[in-house]
N, CA, C and O atoms as a printed pandas DataFrame, in Angstrom:
     atom_number atom_name residue_name chain_id  residue_number  x_coord  y_coord  z_coord
0              1         N          MET        A               1 -123.124  159.185   71.327
1              2        CA          MET        A               1 -123.625  159.667   70.051
2              3         C          MET        A               1 -123.885  161.167   70.186
3              4         O          MET        A               1 -124.563  161.613   71.112
4              5         N          ASN        A               2 -123.337  161.931   69.250
5              6        CA          ASN        A               2 -123.515  163.374   69.333
6              7         C          ASN        A               2 -124.850  163.800   68.705
7              8         O          ASN        A               2 -125.571  162.978   68.140
8              9         N          GLU        A               3 -125.161  165.082   68.814
9             10        CA          GLU        A               3 -126.442  165.618   68.340
10            11         C          GLU        A               3 -126.640  165.412   66.839
11            12         O          GLU        A               3 -127.740  165.081   66.397
12            13         N          LEU        A               4 -125.592  165.604   66.066
13            14        CA          LEU        A               4 -125.694  165.431   64.617
14            15         C          LEU        A               4 -126.042  163.987   64.264
15            16         O          LEU        A               4 -126.891  163.740   63.407
16            17         N          ASP        A               5 -125.385  163.036   64.926
17            18        CA          ASP        A               5 -125.679  161.624   64.680
18            19         C          ASP        A               5 -127.135  161.301   65.009
19            20         O          ASP        A               5 -127.782  160.547   64.282
20            21         N          LYS        A               6 -127.652  161.867   66.098
21            22        CA          LYS        A               6 -129.047  161.639   66.488
22            23         C          LYS        A               6 -130.005  162.178   65.429
23            24         O          LYS        A               6 -130.989  161.524   65.082
24            25         N          LYS        A               7 -129.714  163.370   64.918
25            26        CA          LYS        A               7 -130.576  163.963   63.893
26            27         C          LYS        A               7 -130.538  163.140   62.602
27            28         O          LYS        A               7 -131.566  162.928   61.960
28            29         N          ILE        A               8 -129.356  162.686   62.237
29            30        CA          ILE        A               8 -129.225  161.884   61.018
30            31         C          ILE        A               8 -130.045  160.611   61.146
31            32         O          ILE        A               8 -130.768  160.250   60.218
32            33         N          LYS        A               9 -129.944  159.924   62.282
33            34        CA          LYS        A               9 -130.716  158.694   62.487
34            35         C          LYS        A               9 -132.216  158.973   62.519
35            36         O          LYS        A               9 -133.015  158.161   62.053
36            37         N          LYS        A              10 -132.593  160.124   63.071
37            38        CA          LYS        A              10 -134.016  160.469   63.166
38            39         C          LYS        A              10 -134.616  160.772   61.791
39            40         O          LYS        A              10 -135.696  160.280   61.465
40            41         N          TYR        A              11 -133.926  161.574   60.990
41            42        CA          TYR        A              11 -134.480  162.038   59.722
42            43         C          TYR        A              11 -134.143  161.156   58.523
43            44         O          TYR        A              11 -134.771  161.280   57.471
44            45         N          PHE        A              12 -133.179  160.285   58.665
45            46        CA          PHE        A              12 -132.800  159.390   57.577
46            47         C          PHE        A              12 -132.727  157.938   58.057
47            48         O          PHE        A              12 -131.688  157.293   57.910
48            49         N          PRO        A              13 -133.813  157.420   58.626
49            50        CA          PRO        A              13 -133.764  156.029   59.113
50            51         C          PRO        A              13 -133.565  155.057   57.955
51            52         O          PRO        A              13 -134.199  155.181   56.907
52            53         N          GLY        A              14 -132.688  154.100   58.159
53            54        CA          GLY        A              14 -132.429  153.108   57.122
54            55         C          GLY        A              14 -131.462  153.566   56.046
55            56         O          GLY        A              14 -131.079  152.784   55.177
56            57         N          ARG        A              15 -131.065  154.828   56.100
57            58        CA          ARG        A              15 -130.143  155.341   55.079
58            59         C          ARG        A              15 -128.792  155.738   55.667
59            60         O          ARG        A              15 -127.800  155.843   54.946
60            61         N          ALA        A              16 -128.761  155.954   56.962
61            62        CA          ALA        A              16 -127.510  156.303   57.633
62            63         C          ALA        A              16 -126.918  155.032   58.228
63            64         O          ALA        A              16 -127.576  154.326   58.992
64            65         N          VAL        A              17 -125.686  154.753   57.872
65            66        CA          VAL        A              17 -125.043  153.514   58.304
66            67         C          VAL        A              17 -123.755  153.854   59.034
67            68         O          VAL        A              17 -122.988  154.715   58.605
68            69         N          GLN        A              18 -123.531  153.166   60.140
69            70        CA          GLN        A              18 -122.261  153.310   60.838
70            71         C          GLN        A              18 -121.217  152.543   60.043
71            72         O          GLN        A              18 -121.257  151.314   59.984
72            73         N          LYS        A              19 -120.292  153.254   59.438
73            74        CA          LYS        A              19 -119.291  152.633   58.565
74            75         C          LYS        A              19 -118.402  151.632   59.302
75            76         O          LYS        A              19 -117.883  150.700   58.688
76            77         N          ASP        A              20 -118.224  151.813   60.598
77            78        CA          ASP        A              20 -117.395  150.869   61.338
78            79         C          ASP        A              20 -118.057  149.496   61.439
79            80         O          ASP        A              20 -117.370  148.495   61.644
80            81         N          LEU        A              21 -119.372  149.437   61.298
81            82        CA          LEU        A              21 -120.065  148.146   61.361
82            83         C          LEU        A              21 -119.841  147.316   60.100
83            84         O          LEU        A              21 -119.950  146.090   60.137
84            85         N          VAL        A              22 -119.530  147.974   58.991
85            86        CA          VAL        A              22 -119.274  147.254   57.740
86            87         C          VAL        A              22 -118.112  146.286   57.916
87            88         O          VAL        A              22 -118.128  145.178   57.379
88            89         N          ASN        A              23 -117.108  146.710   58.670
89            90        CA          ASN        A              23 -115.938  145.852   58.900
90            91         C          ASN        A              23 -116.254  144.669   59.810
91            92         O          ASN        A              23 -115.514  143.685   59.824
92            93         N          ALA        A              24 -117.347  144.754   60.572
93            94        CA          ALA        A              24 -117.735  143.643   61.447
94            95         C          ALA        A              24 -118.312  142.479   60.643
95            96         O          ALA        A              24 -118.380  141.353   61.135
96            97         N          ILE        A              25 -118.722  142.752   59.417
97            98        CA          ILE        A              25 -119.256  141.714   58.533
98            99         C          ILE        A              25 -118.105  141.234   57.659
99           100         O          ILE        A              25 -117.750  141.903   56.688
100          101         N          ASN        A              26 -117.527  140.102   57.981
101          102        CA          ASN        A              26 -116.381  139.577   57.234
102          103         C          ASN        A              26 -116.852  138.647   56.129
103          104         O          ASN        A              26 -116.558  137.452   56.150
104          105         N          GLU        A              27 -117.569  139.183   55.183
105          106        CA          GLU        A              27 -118.066  138.409   54.046
106          107         C          GLU        A              27 -117.526  139.030   52.762
107          108         O          GLU        A              27 -117.251  140.229   52.708
108          109         N          ILE        A              28 -117.378  138.203   51.734
109          110        CA          ILE        A              28 -116.940  138.719   50.439
110          111         C          ILE        A              28 -118.190  139.148   49.682
111          112         O          ILE        A              28 -118.716  138.428   48.835
112          113         N          VAL        A              29 -118.636  140.340   50.021
113          114        CA          VAL        A              29 -119.865  140.899   49.480
114          115         C          VAL        A              29 -119.590  142.370   49.187
115          116         O          VAL        A              29 -118.850  143.009   49.934
116          117         N          PRO        A              30 -120.161  142.920   48.128
117          118        CA          PRO        A              30 -119.974  144.352   47.884
118          119         C          PRO        A              30 -120.401  145.182   49.098
119          120         O          PRO        A              30 -121.416  144.892   49.732
120          121         N          LYS        A              31 -119.624  146.205   49.411
121          122        CA          LYS        A              31 -119.919  147.032   50.582
122          123         C          LYS        A              31 -121.296  147.670   50.514
123          124         O          LYS        A              31 -121.943  147.858   51.544
124          125         N          GLY        A              32 -121.745  148.002   49.325
125          126        CA          GLY        A              32 -123.070  148.603   49.178
126          127         C          GLY        A              32 -124.181  147.680   49.662
127          128         O          GLY        A              32 -125.159  148.135   50.255
128          129         N          VAL        A              33 -124.032  146.394   49.410
129          130        CA          VAL        A              33 -125.016  145.411   49.873
130          131         C          VAL        A              33 -124.997  145.350   51.400
131          132         O          VAL        A              33 -126.048  145.356   52.041
132          133         N          ILE        A              34 -123.804  145.291   51.971
133          134        CA          ILE        A              34 -123.682  145.236   53.434
134          135         C          ILE        A              34 -124.262  146.501   54.059
135          136         O          ILE        A              34 -124.983  146.427   55.054
136          137         N          GLU        A              35 -123.952  147.656   53.485
137          138        CA          GLU        A              35 -124.452  148.916   54.030
138          139         C          GLU        A              35 -125.971  148.985   53.967
139          140         O          GLU        A              35 -126.610  149.469   54.901
140          141         N          CYS        A              36 -126.548  148.510   52.882
141          142        CA          CYS        A              36 -128.007  148.498   52.747
142          143         C          CYS        A              36 -128.631  147.629   53.827
143          144         O          CYS        A              36 -129.593  148.042   54.475
144          145         N          LEU        A              37 -128.100  146.441   54.025
145          146        CA          LEU        A              37 -128.641  145.540   55.039
146          147         C          LEU        A              37 -128.436  146.092   56.452
147          148         O          LEU        A              37 -129.321  145.966   57.299
148          149         N          LEU        A              38 -127.291  146.695   56.706
149          150        CA          LEU        A              38 -127.053  147.306   58.018
150          151         C          LEU        A              38 -128.020  148.463   58.256
151          152         O          LEU        A              38 -128.486  148.671   59.376
152          153         N          GLY        A              39 -128.317  149.214   57.196
153          154        CA          GLY        A              39 -129.271  150.314   57.316
154          155         C          GLY        A              39 -130.663  149.832   57.690
155          156         O          GLY        A              39 -131.427  150.556   58.328
156          157         N          LEU        A              40 -130.986  148.620   57.296
157          158        CA          LEU        A              40 -132.280  148.051   57.648
158          159         C          LEU        A              40 -132.274  147.390   59.021
159          160         O          LEU        A              40 -133.293  147.387   59.713
160          161         N          GLN        A              41 -131.144  146.835   59.416
161          162        CA          GLN        A              41 -131.084  146.032   60.638
162          163         C          GLN        A              41 -130.507  146.766   61.858
163          164         O          GLN        A              41 -130.819  146.404   62.993
164          165         N          CYS        A              42 -129.685  147.776   61.643
165          166        CA          CYS        A              42 -128.969  148.428   62.755
166          167         C          CYS        A              42 -129.273  149.920   62.794
167          168         O          CYS        A              42 -128.371  150.738   62.621
168          169         N          VAL        A              43 -130.516  150.277   63.015
169          170        CA          VAL        A              43 -130.909  151.685   63.014
170          171         C          VAL        A              43 -131.110  152.211   64.430
171          172         O          VAL        A              43 -131.994  153.031   64.679
172          173         N          THR        A              44 -130.298  151.742   65.337
173          174        CA          THR        A              44 -130.415  152.138   66.735
174          175         C          THR        A              44 -129.029  152.426   67.298
175          176         O          THR        A              44 -128.014  152.124   66.670
176          177         N          ASP        A              45 -129.003  153.008   68.475
177          178        CA          ASP        A              45 -127.713  153.211   69.138
178          179         C          ASP        A              45 -127.548  152.256   70.318
179          180         O          ASP        A              45 -126.564  152.344   71.053
180          181         N          ASP        A              46 -128.498  151.351   70.503
181          182        CA          ASP        A              46 -128.430  150.334   71.549
182          183         C          ASP        A              46 -127.476  149.224   71.108
183          184         O          ASP        A              46 -127.682  148.599   70.068
184          185         N          GLU        A              47 -126.432  148.984   71.906
185          186        CA          GLU        A              47 -125.381  148.035   71.517
186          187         C          GLU        A              47 -125.915  146.614   71.344
187          188         O          GLU        A              47 -125.497  145.910   70.424
188          189         N          ALA        A              48 -126.817  146.187   72.196
189          190        CA          ALA        A              48 -127.377  144.833   72.079
190          191         C          ALA        A              48 -128.167  144.688   70.780
191          192         O          ALA        A              48 -128.077  143.659   70.109
192          193         N          SER        A              49 -128.935  145.708   70.426
193          194        CA          SER        A              49 -129.699  145.674   69.175
194          195         C          SER        A              49 -128.776  145.685   67.959
195          196         O          SER        A              49 -129.063  145.041   66.950
196          197         N          ILE        A              50 -127.677  146.411   68.058
197          198        CA          ILE        A              50 -126.712  146.460   66.958
198          199         C          ILE        A              50 -126.087  145.082   66.752
199          200         O          ILE        A              50 -125.949  144.629   65.616
200          201         N          GLN        A              51 -125.711  144.414   67.843
201          202        CA          GLN        A              51 -125.127  143.071   67.729
202          203         C          GLN        A              51 -126.133  142.081   67.141
203          204         O          GLN        A              51 -125.766  141.222   66.339
204          205         N          THR        A              52 -127.390  142.200   67.537
205          206        CA          THR        A              52 -128.437  141.354   66.963
206          207         C          THR        A              52 -128.600  141.655   65.479
207          208         O          THR        A              52 -128.779  140.742   64.672
208          209         N          GLY        A              53 -128.540  142.941   65.117
209          210        CA          GLY        A              53 -128.640  143.333   63.711
210          211         C          GLY        A              53 -127.497  142.779   62.880
211          212         O          GLY        A              53 -127.709  142.341   61.749
212          213         N          ILE        A              54 -126.292  142.794   63.425
213          214        CA          ILE        A              54 -125.133  142.240   62.717
214          215         C          ILE        A              54 -125.316  140.741   62.497
215          216         O          ILE        A              54 -125.016  140.228   61.419
216          217         N          LYS        A              55 -125.806  140.042   63.512
217          218        CA          LYS        A              55 -126.081  138.607   63.360
218          219         C          LYS        A              55 -127.138  138.367   62.285
219          220         O          LYS        A              55 -127.024  137.429   61.496
220          221         N          ASN        A              56 -128.172  139.221   62.256
221          222        CA          ASN        A              56 -129.218  139.090   61.233
222          223         C          ASN        A              56 -128.659  139.314   59.830
223          224         O          ASN        A              56 -129.004  138.590   58.896
224          225         N          VAL        A              57 -127.798  140.316   59.688
225          226        CA          VAL        A              57 -127.189  140.605   58.383
226          227         C          VAL        A              57 -126.358  139.417   57.919
227          228         O          VAL        A              57 -126.437  139.019   56.757
228          229         N          LYS        A              58 -125.559  138.849   58.821
229          230        CA          LYS        A              58 -124.745  137.687   58.462
230          231         C          LYS        A              58 -125.627  136.511   58.040
231          232         O          LYS        A              58 -125.301  135.798   57.091
232          233         N          ALA        A              59 -126.739  136.310   58.740
233          234        CA          ALA        A              59 -127.650  135.217   58.397
234          235         C          ALA        A              59 -128.295  135.449   57.032
235          236         O          ALA        A              59 -128.432  134.517   56.240
236          237         N          ILE        A              60 -128.686  136.681   56.762
237          238        CA          ILE        A              60 -129.290  137.015   55.466
238          239         C          ILE        A              60 -128.299  136.767   54.343
239          240         O          ILE        A              60 -128.662  136.213   53.305
240          241         N          LEU        A              61 -127.058  137.170   54.541
241          242        CA          LEU        A              61 -126.037  136.978   53.510
242          243         C          LEU        A              61 -125.741  135.497   53.278
243          244         O          LEU        A              61 -125.598  135.061   52.136
244          245         N          ARG        A              62 -125.650  134.727   54.361
245          246        CA          ARG        A              62 -125.403  133.283   54.206
246          247         C          ARG        A              62 -126.525  132.610   53.435
247          248         O          ARG        A              62 -126.285  131.708   52.632
248          249         N          LYS        A              63 -127.729  133.046   53.678
249          250        CA          LYS        A              63 -128.892  132.390   53.061
250          251         C          LYS        A              63 -129.150  132.861   51.628
251          252         O          LYS        A              63 -129.587  132.071   50.790
252          253         N          ASN        A              64 -128.887  134.135   51.338
253          254        CA          ASN        A              64 -129.359  134.721   50.078
254          255         C          ASN        A              64 -128.288  135.234   49.126
255          256         O          ASN        A              64 -128.594  135.498   47.963
256          257         N          TYR        A              65 -127.059  135.382   49.569
257          258        CA          TYR        A              65 -126.034  135.909   48.667
258          259         C          TYR        A              65 -125.426  134.774   47.855
259          260         O          TYR        A              65 -125.038  133.742   48.402
260          261         N          VAL        A              66 -125.349  134.976   46.562
261          262        CA          VAL        A              66 -124.840  133.943   45.667
262          263         C          VAL        A              66 -123.376  134.208   45.364
263          264         O          VAL        A              66 -123.029  135.212   44.742
264          265         N          ASN        A              67 -122.535  133.309   45.804
265          266        CA          ASN        A              67 -121.124  133.343   45.464
266          267         C          ASN        A              67 -120.997  132.725   44.070
267          268         O          ASN        A              67 -121.710  131.772   43.756
268          269         N          ARG        A              68 -120.123  133.238   43.252
269          270        CA          ARG        A              68 -119.980  132.720   41.879
270          271         C          ARG        A              68 -119.689  131.221   41.847
271          272         O          ARG        A              68 -120.094  130.532   40.910
272          273         N          LYS        A              69 -118.998  130.717   42.853
273          274        CA          LYS        A              69 -118.679  129.294   42.901
274          275         C          LYS        A              69 -119.924  128.443   43.157
275          276         O          LYS        A              69 -119.941  127.252   42.846
276          277         N          GLU        A              70 -120.964  129.057   43.723
277          278        CA          GLU        A              70 -122.185  128.328   44.061
278          279         C          GLU        A              70 -123.318  128.588   43.075
279          280         O          GLU        A              70 -124.465  128.239   43.355
280          281         N          ALA        A              71 -123.025  129.188   41.938
281          282        CA          ALA        A              71 -124.074  129.597   41.000
282          283         C          ALA        A              71 -124.891  128.413   40.485
283          284         O          ALA        A              71 -126.112  128.517   40.372
284          285         N          ILE        A              72 -124.251  127.308   40.174
285          286        CA          ILE        A              72 -124.978  126.148   39.640
286          287         C          ILE        A              72 -125.904  125.575   40.707
287          288         O          ILE        A              72 -127.051  125.238   40.416
288          289         N          LEU        A              73 -125.420  125.464   41.928
289          290        CA          LEU        A              73 -126.257  124.978   43.019
290          291         C          LEU        A              73 -127.455  125.899   43.229
291          292         O          LEU        A              73 -128.570  125.424   43.446
292          293         N          MET        A              74 -127.237  127.194   43.168
293          294        CA          MET        A              74 -128.316  128.151   43.356
294          295         C          MET        A              74 -129.351  128.040   42.244
295          296         O          MET        A              74 -130.550  128.136   42.506
296          297         N          ARG        A              75 -128.906  127.840   41.010
297          298        CA          ARG        A              75 -129.859  127.653   39.901
298          299         C          ARG        A              75 -130.738  126.436   40.152
299          300         O          ARG        A              75 -131.941  126.464   39.893
300          301         N          SER        A              76 -130.140  125.383   40.649
301          302        CA          SER        A              76 -130.895  124.175   40.970
302          303         C          SER        A              76 -131.929  124.458   42.064
303          304         O          SER        A              76 -133.078  124.026   41.968
304          305         N          ASN        A              77 -131.511  125.183   43.098
305          306        CA          ASN        A              77 -132.449  125.541   44.172
306          307         C          ASN        A              77 -133.613  126.369   43.656
307          308         O          ASN        A              77 -134.759  126.151   44.050
308          309         N          ILE        A              78 -133.321  127.317   42.777
309          310        CA          ILE        A              78 -134.376  128.163   42.217
310          311         C          ILE        A              78 -135.334  127.324   41.388
311          312         O          ILE        A              78 -136.548  127.512   41.464
312          313         N          LYS        A              79 -134.800  126.399   40.595
313          314        CA          LYS        A              79 -135.652  125.554   39.763
314          315         C          LYS        A              79 -136.566  124.682   40.622
315          316         O          LYS        A              79 -137.739  124.506   40.294
316          317         N          GLU        A              80 -136.044  124.143   41.702
317          318        CA          GLU        A              80 -136.824  123.252   42.560
318          319         C          GLU        A              80 -137.861  124.002   43.395
319          320         O          GLU        A              80 -138.977  123.515   43.574
320          321         N          LYS        A              81 -137.509  125.160   43.898
321          322        CA          LYS        A              81 -138.392  125.869   44.821
322          323         C          LYS        A              81 -139.293  126.894   44.145
323          324         O          LYS        A              81 -140.251  127.358   44.763
324          325         N          VAL        A              82 -139.022  127.253   42.918
325          326        CA          VAL        A              82 -139.760  128.249   42.135
326          327         C          VAL        A              82 -139.574  129.664   42.696
327          328         O          VAL        A              82 -139.249  130.573   41.932
328          329         N          ILE        A              83 -139.764  129.878   43.982
329          330        CA          ILE        A              83 -139.567  131.194   44.590
330          331         C          ILE        A              83 -138.356  131.110   45.504
331          332         O          ILE        A              83 -138.287  130.260   46.392
332          333         N          PHE        A              84 -137.406  132.003   45.273
333          334        CA          PHE        A              84 -136.168  131.962   46.046
334          335         C          PHE        A              84 -135.598  133.366   46.115
335          336         O          PHE        A              84 -135.513  134.040   45.088
336          337         N          LYS        A              85 -135.207  133.825   47.289
337          338        CA          LYS        A              85 -134.598  135.147   47.436
338          339         C          LYS        A              85 -133.117  135.059   47.136
339          340         O          LYS        A              85 -132.421  134.170   47.627
340          341         N          VAL        A              86 -132.636  135.999   46.316
341          342        CA          VAL        A              86 -131.231  136.013   45.926
342          343         C          VAL        A              86 -130.726  137.445   45.989
343          344         O          VAL        A              86 -131.397  138.372   45.536
344          345         N          ILE        A              87 -129.536  137.618   46.555
345          346        CA          ILE        A              87 -128.877  138.921   46.527
346          347         C          ILE        A              87 -127.790  138.807   45.467
347          348         O          ILE        A              87 -126.733  138.224   45.709
348          349         N          ASP        A              88 -128.055  139.360   44.306
349          350        CA          ASP        A              88 -127.106  139.329   43.206
350          351         C          ASP        A              88 -127.653  140.226   42.108
351          352         O          ASP        A              88 -128.774  140.724   42.211
352          353         N          LYS        A              89 -126.884  140.432   41.081
353          354        CA          LYS        A              89 -127.340  141.207   39.933
354          355         C          LYS        A              89 -128.115  140.269   39.021
355          356         O          LYS        A              89 -127.567  139.292   38.510
356          357         N          ILE        A              90 -129.376  140.568   38.823
357          358        CA          ILE        A              90 -130.247  139.725   38.000
358          359         C          ILE        A              90 -130.943  140.613   36.983
359          360         O          ILE        A              90 -131.416  141.702   37.309
360          361         N          SER        A              91 -131.001  140.132   35.743
361          362        CA          SER        A              91 -131.780  140.840   34.738
362          363         C          SER        A              91 -132.853  139.897   34.217
363          364         O          SER        A              91 -132.634  138.692   34.095
364          365         N          VAL        A              92 -134.011  140.461   33.914
365          366        CA          VAL        A              92 -135.147  139.670   33.447
366          367         C          VAL        A              92 -135.533  140.157   32.063
367          368         O          VAL        A              92 -135.595  141.360   31.809
368          369         N          SER        A              93 -135.794  139.206   31.168
369          370        CA          SER        A              93 -136.233  139.573   29.822
370          371         C          SER        A              93 -137.381  138.664   29.409
371          372         O          SER        A              93 -137.572  137.584   29.967
372          373         N          LEU        A              94 -138.132  139.118   28.432
373          374        CA          LEU        A              94 -139.269  138.356   27.921
374          375         C          LEU        A              94 -138.810  137.491   26.752
375          376         O          LEU        A              94 -138.250  138.002   25.782
376          377         N          ASN        A              95 -139.041  136.207   26.839
377          378        CA          ASN        A              95 -138.797  135.294   25.732
378          379         C          ASN        A              95 -140.112  135.218   24.974
379          380         O          ASN        A              95 -141.049  134.545   25.403
380          381         N          GLU        A              96 -140.175  135.914   23.843
381          382        CA          GLU        A              96 -141.427  136.008   23.104
382          383         C          GLU        A              96 -141.847  134.677   22.503
383          384         O          GLU        A              96 -143.042  134.409   22.383
384          385         N          LYS        A              97 -140.898  133.846   22.127
385          386        CA          LYS        A              97 -141.233  132.534   21.563
386          387         C          LYS        A              97 -141.926  131.640   22.581
387          388         O          LYS        A              97 -142.876  130.929   22.253
388          389         N          GLU        A              98 -141.442  131.683   23.820
389          390        CA          GLU        A              98 -142.018  130.851   24.882
390          391         C          GLU        A              98 -143.115  131.594   25.648
391          392         O          GLU        A              98 -143.826  130.990   26.451
392          393         N          ASP        A              99 -143.258  132.898   25.405
393          394        CA          ASP        A              99 -144.188  133.757   26.136
394          395         C          ASP        A              99 -143.961  133.610   27.651
395          396         O          ASP        A              99 -144.894  133.374   28.418
396          397         N          ALA        A             100 -142.689  133.758   28.051
397          398        CA          ALA        A             100 -142.321  133.625   29.447
398          399         C          ALA        A             100 -141.167  134.557   29.764
399          400         O          ALA        A             100 -140.373  134.906   28.890
400          401         N          TYR        A             101 -141.085  134.953   31.023
401          402        CA          TYR        A             101 -139.961  135.762   31.468
402          403         C          TYR        A             101 -138.809  134.867   31.853
403          404         O          TYR        A             101 -139.010  133.789   32.412
404          405         N          GLU        A             102 -137.587  135.314   31.553
405          406        CA          GLU        A             102 -136.385  134.574   31.879
406          407         C          GLU        A             102 -135.426  135.478   32.631
407          408         O          GLU        A             102 -135.210  136.630   32.254
408          409         N          ALA        A             103 -134.857  134.944   33.696
409          410        CA          ALA        A             103 -133.894  135.693   34.496
410          411         C          ALA        A             103 -132.486  135.225   34.184
411          412         O          ALA        A             103 -132.244  134.038   33.965
412          413         N          THR        A             104 -131.569  136.164   34.168
413          414        CA          THR        A             104 -130.152  135.851   33.962
414          415         C          THR        A             104 -129.368  136.429   35.117
415          416         O          THR        A             104 -128.146  136.291   35.163
């Protein structure tokens, strides 16, 4: 790792991502999502920690990313568990008639 890379990691932790690690995640997920997760999990130059971070990112994606084919199953899980982490585009609006928030 050169001096510039060290400074970038020091002053921008969690925001600097090694682009070559994005290809190590073979998931059908937007690259921005993968880069964000890698920025949180792989902020070191230690190879063992990076491999652990990649495994963590893959686990997070398997557990929380909603594939369009699994949307109905995910809705059921959310209804049953009430609180559920999801990586997807969600919008929330107020249903004034029911006086409740609704997510789409």
